[in-house]
C-alpha positions in Angstrom: 124.0 111.8 66.7 125.0 109.0 69.0 123.5 105.6 68.2 122.7 103.9 71.5 121.2 100.7 70.2 120.2 98.8 67.0 117.9 95.8 67.1 115.3 94.2 64.8 115.8 97.1 62.4 115.1 99.7 65.1 117.7 102.4 65.6 117.7 104.3 68.9 119.8 107.5 69.0 120.3 110.5 71.2 121.4 114.0 70.2 123.7 115.9 72.5 122.4 119.4 71.9 118.7 118.7 71.1 116.8 120.9 73.6 115.3 123.2 71.1 112.3 121.1 70.1 111.7 119.0 73.2 112.5 120.0 76.7 112.2 116.5 78.2 115.1 114.1 78.2 114.3 111.9 75.2 115.5 109.4 72.6 114.9 109.3 68.8 113.8 106.1 67.3 113.9 105.2 63.6 112.3 102.1 62.0 112.2 101.9 58.2 110.5 105.2 57.1 109.0 105.9 60.6 110.4 108.2 63.2 109.4 108.8 66.8 110.6 110.5 69.9 110.1 108.9 73.4 110.6 110.4 76.8 113.3 108.7 78.8 111.8 109.3 82.2 108.2 108.2 81.4 108.7 106.1 78.3 105.8 108.0 76.6 105.6 108.9 72.9 106.3 112.6 72.6 106.0 112.9 68.8 106.0 110.9 65.6 104.6 107.5 65.1 105.8 103.9 65.2 104.1 100.5 64.6 102.6 99.2 67.8 104.7 96.1 68.0 107.9 98.1 67.5 106.7 100.6 70.1 106.5 97.8 72.6 110.0 96.7 71.9 111.3 100.2 72.5 
């Protein structure tokens, strides 16, 4: 797991070989006990959930 960025308690990471679950290029976001996956190209939420104010920051 490569951590790309950390800010305001949000950790954004990317896995090198993570094409099993999601086929789109994506990032993994963790904030406290919440986890979400966002598409890189569209910026849309693929799976998981995140507080709305933290989603705007991502």
